[in-house]
Residue, then its C-alpha position, 0 to 999 in steps of 0.5 A: x644472376x648467374x650461378x655455375x656449379x659443376x657436376x665435378x667441382x674439382x674439374x675446374x679448380x685450375x682454371x676457374x679464378x684466372x678465366x672467369x672474372x666479375x664484370x665491371x658491370x654489377x652483376x656480371x661475369x666475363x669469361x675470356x676464351x670460347x664457351x660452349x654449351x652441350x659441346x666441348x669444342x666451341x669454334x666460335x664465342x658461343x656455341x650452343x648445341x641444342x636449343x636456347x630460351x631467351x626470357x627478354x630481348x636479343x640485340x643484333x646490329x640490324x635490330x632498329x632498337x639499336x638505331x637512329x635517324x632512320x629515313x627514306x632513301x632514293x629508291x633510284x640511287x639504290x637500285x643502281x647500287x644493287x646492279x653493281x653488287x656481286x650476287x651468288x648463290x651457294x651450298x653449305x659444306x656438308x661437315x657444317x651442315x651436319x653439325x648445324x642441323x641444316x638439311x636443305x644444303 
């Protein structure tokens, strides 16, 4: 369950009923927009400026728990495909690196 409490409860009275909604699945909430934690200018669906502690699993599309029919492939064919890929090197833009705390750009 999630509980949200503002330090100044009146500051959200105009938009809280409109933006935060109960989800279709029990014990869920839905927010249509960007969410920022320790930032008032999130530029993605969720931006956390600081450490995050997860007490459970984080699923990602590359996670093997989200896949089925995993099987070996023809190595020679895959190496041929790799030789056709465009490989690049890059530097992060300074403004992005500083916001994300990246020192080696």
